[in-house]
A tleap script that builds the chain and sets N, CA, C and O, in Angstrom:
source leaprc.protein.ff14SB
mol = sequence {
  NMET LEU PRO MET SER PRO GLN GLU GLN ALA
  GLU GLN ARG ARG GLY GLN ARG LEU LEU PHE
  VAL SER LEU LEU PHE GLY VAL LEU LEU ASN
  PHE PRO LEU LEU ALA VAL PHE ASN HIE ASP
  GLY ARG VAL GLY GLY VAL PRO VAL LEU TYR
  LEU TYR VAL LEU LEU ALA TRP LEU THR LEU
  VAL ILE LEU THR ALA TRP LEU VAL ARG ARG
  GLU GLY CSER
}
set mol.1.N position { 95.881 130.627 108.363 }
set mol.1.CA position { 95.308 129.347 108.016 }
set mol.1.C position { 95.389 128.429 109.239 }
set mol.1.O position { 96.431 128.341 109.888 }
set mol.2.N position { 94.315 127.767 109.538 }
set mol.2.CA position { 94.260 126.880 110.696 }
set mol.2.C position { 94.976 125.566 110.416 }
set mol.2.O position { 94.865 125.024 109.316 }
set mol.3.N position { 95.710 125.047 111.399 }
set mol.3.CA position { 96.352 123.740 111.192 }
set mol.3.C position { 95.303 122.633 111.104 }
set mol.3.O position { 94.264 122.678 111.763 }
set mol.4.N position { 95.605 121.647 110.278 }
set mol.4.CA position { 94.675 120.541 110.090 }
set mol.4.C position { 94.946 119.452 111.117 }
set mol.4.O position { 96.088 119.210 111.505 }
set mol.5.N position { 93.878 118.805 111.545 }
set mol.5.CA position { 94.028 117.693 112.477 }
set mol.5.C position { 94.560 116.480 111.711 }
set mol.5.O position { 94.464 116.438 110.484 }
set mol.6.N position { 95.110 115.508 112.409 }
set mol.6.CA position { 95.609 114.297 111.727 }
set mol.6.C position { 94.515 113.587 110.928 }
set mol.6.O position { 94.782 113.032 109.863 }
set mol.7.N position { 93.292 113.607 111.440 }
set mol.7.CA position { 92.200 112.944 110.725 }
set mol.7.C position { 91.897 113.687 109.415 }
set mol.7.O position { 91.647 113.056 108.388 }
set mol.8.N position { 91.918 115.010 109.452 }
set mol.8.CA position { 91.676 115.784 108.238 }
set mol.8.C position { 92.795 115.572 107.226 }
set mol.8.O position { 92.540 115.508 106.023 }
set mol.9.N position { 94.036 115.462 107.708 }
set mol.9.CA position { 95.159 115.198 106.813 }
set mol.9.C position { 95.033 113.830 106.163 }
set mol.9.O position { 95.321 113.669 104.977 }
set mol.10.N position { 94.599 112.842 106.946 }
set mol.10.CA position { 94.403 111.492 106.396 }
set mol.10.C position { 93.312 111.495 105.340 }
set mol.10.O position { 93.446 110.837 104.308 }
set mol.11.N position { 92.236 112.227 105.585 }
set mol.11.CA position { 91.151 112.320 104.598 }
set mol.11.C position { 91.638 112.991 103.319 }
set mol.11.O position { 91.273 112.575 102.219 }
set mol.12.N position { 92.454 114.019 103.460 }
set mol.12.CA position { 92.971 114.707 102.287 }
set mol.12.C position { 93.897 113.788 101.490 }
set mol.12.O position { 93.822 113.753 100.262 }
set mol.13.N position { 94.768 113.047 102.175 }
set mol.13.CA position { 95.651 112.095 101.484 }
set mol.13.C position { 94.846 111.015 100.776 }
set mol.13.O position { 95.167 110.632 99.651 }
set mol.14.N position { 93.787 110.519 101.444 }
set mol.14.CA position { 92.952 109.489 100.820 }
set mol.14.C position { 92.319 110.020 99.543 }
set mol.14.O position { 92.287 109.336 98.520 }
set mol.15.N position { 91.817 111.244 99.615 }
set mol.15.CA position { 91.222 111.850 98.427 }
set mol.15.C position { 92.217 112.015 97.299 }
set mol.15.O position { 91.885 111.781 96.137 }
set mol.16.N position { 93.437 112.415 97.630 }
set mol.16.CA position { 94.472 112.572 96.611 }
set mol.16.C position { 94.840 111.232 95.988 }
set mol.16.O position { 95.027 111.143 94.775 }
set mol.17.N position { 94.943 110.204 96.797 }
set mol.17.CA position { 95.286 108.875 96.268 }
set mol.17.C position { 94.169 108.327 95.392 }
set mol.17.O position { 94.435 107.736 94.346 }
set mol.18.N position { 92.926 108.517 95.808 }
set mol.18.CA position { 91.808 108.040 94.996 }
set mol.18.C position { 91.707 108.815 93.692 }
set mol.18.O position { 91.359 108.243 92.659 }
set mol.19.N position { 92.005 110.101 93.725 }
set mol.19.CA position { 92.024 110.894 92.497 }
set mol.19.C position { 93.114 110.380 91.562 }
set mol.19.O position { 92.888 110.254 90.359 }
set mol.20.N position { 94.294 110.083 92.105 }
set mol.20.CA position { 95.375 109.538 91.294 }
set mol.20.C position { 94.969 108.210 90.663 }
set mol.20.O position { 95.239 107.978 89.484 }
set mol.21.N position { 94.327 107.342 91.431 }
set mol.21.CA position { 93.893 106.045 90.906 }
set mol.21.C position { 92.887 106.241 89.777 }
set mol.21.O position { 92.965 105.558 88.756 }
set mol.22.N position { 91.950 107.158 89.947 }
set mol.22.CA position { 90.955 107.377 88.900 }
set mol.22.C position { 91.607 107.942 87.632 }
set mol.22.O position { 91.236 107.551 86.525 }
set mol.23.N position { 92.564 108.846 87.778 }
set mol.23.CA position { 93.267 109.371 86.600 }
set mol.23.C position { 94.104 108.288 85.925 }
set mol.23.O position { 94.157 108.213 84.697 }
set mol.24.N position { 94.754 107.455 86.726 }
set mol.24.CA position { 95.553 106.362 86.181 }
set mol.24.C position { 94.686 105.430 85.334 }
set mol.24.O position { 95.078 105.044 84.232 }
set mol.25.N position { 93.533 105.076 85.838 }
set mol.25.CA position { 92.691 104.149 85.087 }
set mol.25.C position { 91.967 104.834 83.941 }
set mol.25.O position { 91.558 104.178 82.983 }
set mol.26.N position { 91.806 106.153 84.031 }
set mol.26.CA position { 91.320 106.888 82.869 }
set mol.26.C position { 92.315 106.790 81.723 }
set mol.26.O position { 91.926 106.680 80.560 }
set mol.27.N position { 93.590 106.830 82.052 }
set mol.27.CA position { 94.634 106.693 81.037 }
set mol.27.C position { 94.707 105.254 80.540 }
set mol.27.O position { 94.819 105.015 79.338 }
set mol.28.N position { 94.643 104.293 81.463 }
set mol.28.CA position { 94.749 102.885 81.062 }
set mol.28.C position { 93.591 102.426 80.186 }
set mol.28.O position { 93.753 101.516 79.373 }
set mol.29.N position { 92.430 103.043 80.342 }
set mol.29.CA position { 91.271 102.638 79.558 }
set mol.29.C position { 90.957 103.627 78.443 }
set mol.29.O position { 89.817 103.714 77.987 }
set mol.30.N position { 91.972 104.374 78.004 }
set mol.30.CA position { 91.801 105.330 76.927 }
set mol.30.C position { 92.289 104.715 75.622 }
set mol.30.O position { 92.945 103.673 75.622 }
set mol.31.N position { 91.960 105.374 74.499 }
set mol.31.CA position { 92.197 104.796 73.180 }
set mol.31.C position { 93.623 104.332 72.902 }
set mol.31.O position { 93.783 103.197 72.453 }
set mol.32.N position { 94.660 105.115 73.131 }
set mol.32.CA position { 95.981 104.624 72.690 }
set mol.32.C position { 96.362 103.273 73.290 }
set mol.32.O position { 96.901 102.422 72.581 }
set mol.33.N position { 96.102 103.058 74.556 }
set mol.33.CA position { 96.447 101.762 75.144 }
set mol.33.C position { 95.473 100.672 74.722 }
set mol.33.O position { 95.872 99.520 74.551 }
set mol.34.N position { 94.217 101.015 74.553 }
set mol.34.CA position { 93.270 100.011 74.076 }
set mol.34.C position { 93.636 99.550 72.665 }
set mol.34.O position { 93.453 98.381 72.326 }
set mol.35.N position { 94.150 100.460 71.847 }
set mol.35.CA position { 94.536 100.102 70.480 }
set mol.35.C position { 95.700 99.109 70.476 }
set mol.35.O position { 95.803 98.282 69.570 }
set mol.36.N position { 96.567 99.186 71.470 }
set mol.36.CA position { 97.694 98.249 71.547 }
set mol.36.C position { 97.188 96.819 71.717 }
set mol.36.O position { 97.763 95.883 71.161 }
set mol.37.N position { 96.118 96.653 72.479 }
set mol.37.CA position { 95.597 95.320 72.772 }
set mol.37.C position { 94.498 94.876 71.804 }
set mol.37.O position { 93.974 93.770 71.932 }
set mol.38.N position { 94.151 95.716 70.855 }
set mol.38.CA position { 93.082 95.391 69.918 }
set mol.38.C position { 93.658 94.692 68.686 }
set mol.38.O position { 93.864 95.306 67.639 }
set mol.39.N position { 93.912 93.392 68.840 }
set mol.39.CA position { 94.373 92.582 67.711 }
set mol.39.C position { 93.716 91.209 67.821 }
set mol.39.O position { 92.953 90.953 68.752 }
set mol.40.N position { 94.009 90.350 66.888 }
set mol.40.CA position { 93.316 89.065 66.803 }
set mol.40.C position { 93.836 88.011 67.774 }
set mol.40.O position { 93.366 86.874 67.753 }
set mol.41.N position { 94.780 88.361 68.609 }
set mol.41.CA position { 95.340 87.383 69.540 }
set mol.41.C position { 94.335 86.956 70.609 }
set mol.41.O position { 93.406 87.690 70.947 }
set mol.42.N position { 94.546 85.772 71.118 }
set mol.42.CA position { 93.687 85.230 72.173 }
set mol.42.C position { 94.551 84.609 73.252 }
set mol.42.O position { 95.619 84.061 72.981 }
set mol.43.N position { 94.068 84.706 74.483 }
set mol.43.CA position { 94.733 84.070 75.624 }
set mol.43.C position { 93.698 83.153 76.259 }
set mol.43.O position { 92.710 83.619 76.825 }
set mol.44.N position { 93.923 81.875 76.164 }
set mol.44.CA position { 92.956 80.922 76.696 }
set mol.44.C position { 91.597 81.014 76.022 }
set mol.44.O position { 90.576 80.720 76.642 }
set mol.45.N position { 91.576 81.417 74.762 }
set mol.45.CA position { 90.332 81.530 74.018 }
set mol.45.C position { 89.624 82.862 74.211 }
set mol.45.O position { 88.578 83.091 73.603 }
set mol.46.N position { 90.164 83.744 75.037 }
set mol.46.CA position { 89.556 85.055 75.297 }
set mol.46.C position { 90.345 86.104 74.516 }
set mol.46.O position { 91.574 86.119 74.579 }
set mol.47.N position { 89.655 86.984 73.779 }
set mol.47.CA position { 90.382 88.039 73.061 }
set mol.47.C position { 91.211 88.895 74.017 }
set mol.47.O position { 90.789 89.183 75.137 }
set mol.48.N position { 92.388 89.292 73.558 }
set mol.48.CA position { 93.341 90.032 74.388 }
set mol.48.C position { 92.733 91.348 74.885 }
set mol.48.O position { 92.945 91.727 76.036 }
set mol.49.N position { 91.986 92.040 74.038 }
set mol.49.CA position { 91.374 93.315 74.438 }
set mol.49.C position { 90.409 93.109 75.597 }
set mol.49.O position { 90.430 93.875 76.560 }
set mol.50.N position { 89.572 92.096 75.520 }
set mol.50.CA position { 88.617 91.822 76.597 }
set mol.50.C position { 89.346 91.489 77.895 }
set mol.50.O position { 88.958 91.942 78.971 }
set mol.51.N position { 90.399 90.696 77.780 }
set mol.51.CA position { 91.171 90.317 78.961 }
set mol.51.C position { 91.839 91.543 79.595 }
set mol.51.O position { 91.858 91.680 80.818 }
set mol.52.N position { 92.383 92.428 78.762 }
set mol.52.CA position { 93.014 93.646 79.266 }
set mol.52.C position { 92.006 94.519 80.012 }
set mol.52.O position { 92.286 94.980 81.119 }
set mol.53.N position { 90.847 94.745 79.420 }
set mol.53.CA position { 89.825 95.586 80.059 }
set mol.53.C position { 89.362 94.945 81.364 }
set mol.53.O position { 89.203 95.642 82.365 }
set mol.54.N position { 89.148 93.650 81.371 }
set mol.54.CA position { 88.707 92.964 82.586 }
set mol.54.C position { 89.763 93.061 83.686 }
set mol.54.O position { 89.431 93.348 84.836 }
set mol.55.N position { 91.011 92.827 83.351 }
set mol.55.CA position { 92.076 92.896 84.359 }
set mol.55.C position { 92.297 94.325 84.855 }
set mol.55.O position { 92.562 94.531 86.040 }
set mol.56.N position { 92.193 95.311 83.966 }
set mol.56.CA position { 92.334 96.713 84.389 }
set mol.56.C position { 91.200 97.089 85.337 }
set mol.56.O position { 91.431 97.742 86.355 }
set mol.57.N position { 89.981 96.681 85.009 }
set mol.57.CA position { 88.830 96.978 85.867 }
set mol.57.C position { 88.971 96.271 87.217 }
set mol.57.O position { 88.717 96.876 88.259 }
set mol.58.N position { 89.367 95.013 87.208 }
set mol.58.CA position { 89.539 94.264 88.451 }
set mol.58.C position { 90.623 94.902 89.324 }
set mol.58.O position { 90.473 94.991 90.542 }
set mol.59.N position { 91.706 95.340 88.699 }
set mol.59.CA position { 92.769 96.023 89.434 }
set mol.59.C position { 92.261 97.327 90.031 }
set mol.59.O position { 92.610 97.663 91.163 }
set mol.60.N position { 91.450 98.061 89.294 }
set mol.60.CA position { 90.858 99.300 89.804 }
set mol.60.C position { 90.024 99.039 91.050 }
set mol.60.O position { 90.147 99.761 92.039 }
set mol.61.N position { 89.188 98.027 91.013 }
set mol.61.CA position { 88.328 97.700 92.150 }
set mol.61.C position { 89.164 97.286 93.359 }
set mol.61.O position { 88.918 97.753 94.472 }
set mol.62.N position { 90.132 96.428 93.151 }
set mol.62.CA position { 90.955 95.944 94.268 }
set mol.62.C position { 91.801 97.075 94.853 }
set mol.62.O position { 91.887 97.209 96.074 }
set mol.63.N position { 92.419 97.883 94.008 }
set mol.63.CA position { 93.244 98.989 94.496 }
set mol.63.C position { 92.416 100.027 95.246 }
set mol.63.O position { 92.851 100.538 96.279 }
set mol.64.N position { 91.247 100.338 94.743 }
set mol.64.CA position { 90.367 101.292 95.419 }
set mol.64.C position { 89.918 100.753 96.770 }
set mol.64.O position { 89.933 101.479 97.764 }
set mol.65.N position { 89.522 99.498 96.813 }
set mol.65.CA position { 89.102 98.893 98.085 }
set mol.65.C position { 90.248 98.873 99.070 }
set mol.65.O position { 90.044 99.141 100.254 }
set mol.66.N position { 91.449 98.563 98.613 }
set mol.66.CA position { 92.612 98.519 99.501 }
set mol.66.C position { 92.934 99.910 100.050 }
set mol.66.O position { 93.221 100.054 101.238 }
set mol.67.N position { 92.888 100.930 99.198 }
set mol.67.CA position { 93.163 102.291 99.665 }
set mol.67.C position { 92.127 102.774 100.675 }
set mol.67.O position { 92.478 103.376 101.690 }
set mol.68.N position { 90.879 102.514 100.403 }
set mol.68.CA position { 89.817 102.972 101.314 }
set mol.68.C position { 89.895 102.220 102.640 }
set mol.68.O position { 89.762 102.825 103.704 }
set mol.69.N position { 90.107 100.926 102.585 }
set mol.69.CA position { 90.151 100.143 103.804 }
set mol.69.C position { 91.389 100.446 104.643 }
set mol.69.O position { 91.306 100.546 105.867 }
set mol.70.N position { 92.536 100.592 103.981 }
set mol.70.CA position { 93.788 100.852 104.684 }
set mol.70.C position { 93.760 102.220 105.357 }
set mol.70.O position { 94.196 102.354 106.500 }
set mol.71.N position { 93.259 103.222 104.673 }
set mol.71.CA position { 93.211 104.571 105.225 }
set mol.71.C position { 92.095 104.719 106.247 }
set mol.71.O position { 92.171 105.575 107.128 }
set mol.72.N position { 91.075 103.905 106.139 }
set mol.72.CA position { 89.928 104.023 107.037 }
set mol.72.C position { 90.147 103.392 108.398 }
set mol.72.O position { 89.391 103.654 109.333 }
set mol.73.N position { 91.179 102.558 108.522 }
set mol.73.CA position { 91.416 101.845 109.780 }
set mol.73.C position { 91.970 102.748 110.849 }
set mol.73.O position { 92.224 102.299 111.967 }
savepdb mol mol.pdb
quit
Protein backbone atom coordinates (compact mmCIF):
# COMPACT_ATOMS: atom_id res chain seq x y z
CA UNK A 1 0.00 0.00 0.00
CA UNK A 2 1.38 3.40 -0.95
CA UNK A 3 1.85 6.00 1.78
CA UNK A 4 -0.55 8.90 1.64
CA UNK A 5 0.62 12.47 1.25
CA UNK A 6 -0.27 14.98 3.99
CA UNK A 7 -2.80 16.60 1.66
CA UNK A 8 -4.52 13.25 1.03
CA UNK A 9 -4.59 12.56 4.77
CA UNK A 10 -6.16 15.97 5.41
CA UNK A 11 -8.81 15.28 2.76
CA UNK A 12 -9.58 11.92 4.33
CA UNK A 13 -9.90 13.46 7.81
CA UNK A 14 -12.17 16.19 6.43
CA UNK A 15 -14.39 13.58 4.83
CA UNK A 16 -14.58 11.60 8.07
CA UNK A 17 -15.47 14.70 10.09
CA UNK A 18 -18.15 15.76 7.61
CA UNK A 19 -19.59 12.24 7.64
CA UNK A 20 -19.70 12.36 11.45
CA UNK A 21 -21.47 15.74 11.36
CA UNK A 22 -24.06 14.45 8.89
CA UNK A 23 -24.73 11.35 11.02
CA UNK A 24 -24.96 13.47 14.17
CA UNK A 25 -27.58 15.73 12.64
CA UNK A 26 -29.41 12.75 11.19
CA UNK A 27 -29.81 11.59 14.78
CA UNK A 28 -30.68 15.06 16.10
CA UNK A 29 -33.41 15.51 13.51
CA UNK A 30 -34.89 12.03 13.91
CA UNK A 31 -38.20 11.15 15.56
CA UNK A 32 -37.22 10.33 19.16
CA UNK A 33 -35.56 13.70 19.76
CA UNK A 34 -38.17 15.60 17.79
CA UNK A 35 -40.85 14.02 19.98
CA UNK A 36 -39.14 15.41 23.09
CA UNK A 37 -39.58 18.95 21.78
CA UNK A 38 -43.07 18.44 20.36
CA UNK A 39 -45.22 19.98 23.08
CA UNK A 40 -47.30 23.11 23.54
CA UNK A 41 -44.49 25.16 25.07
CA UNK A 42 -43.32 28.38 23.49
CA UNK A 43 -40.13 30.41 23.76
CA UNK A 44 -40.63 34.03 22.86
CA UNK A 45 -43.87 33.11 21.11
CA UNK A 46 -42.17 30.49 18.90
CA UNK A 47 -43.11 26.82 19.35
CA UNK A 48 -40.30 24.83 20.97
CA UNK A 49 -40.21 22.26 18.13
CA UNK A 50 -39.72 24.95 15.49
CA UNK A 51 -37.00 26.60 17.56
CA UNK A 52 -35.20 23.27 18.05
CA UNK A 53 -35.25 22.44 14.32
CA UNK A 54 -34.08 25.94 13.40
CA UNK A 55 -31.22 25.90 15.92
CA UNK A 56 -30.16 22.36 14.91
CA UNK A 57 -30.13 23.37 11.24
CA UNK A 58 -28.22 26.59 11.97
CA UNK A 59 -25.67 24.64 14.01
CA UNK A 60 -25.28 22.17 11.13
CA UNK A 61 -24.56 24.98 8.67
CA UNK A 62 -22.09 26.76 10.95
CA UNK A 63 -20.26 23.56 11.96
CA UNK A 64 -19.98 22.38 8.36
CA UNK A 65 -18.68 25.76 7.19
CA UNK A 66 -16.16 25.85 10.04
CA UNK A 67 -14.88 22.34 9.27
CA UNK A 68 -14.54 22.99 5.56
CA UNK A 69 -12.89 26.36 6.02
CA UNK A 70 -10.53 25.24 8.79
CA UNK A 71 -9.36 22.15 6.91
CA UNK A 72 -9.14 23.97 3.60
CA UNK A 73 -6.66 26.59 4.81
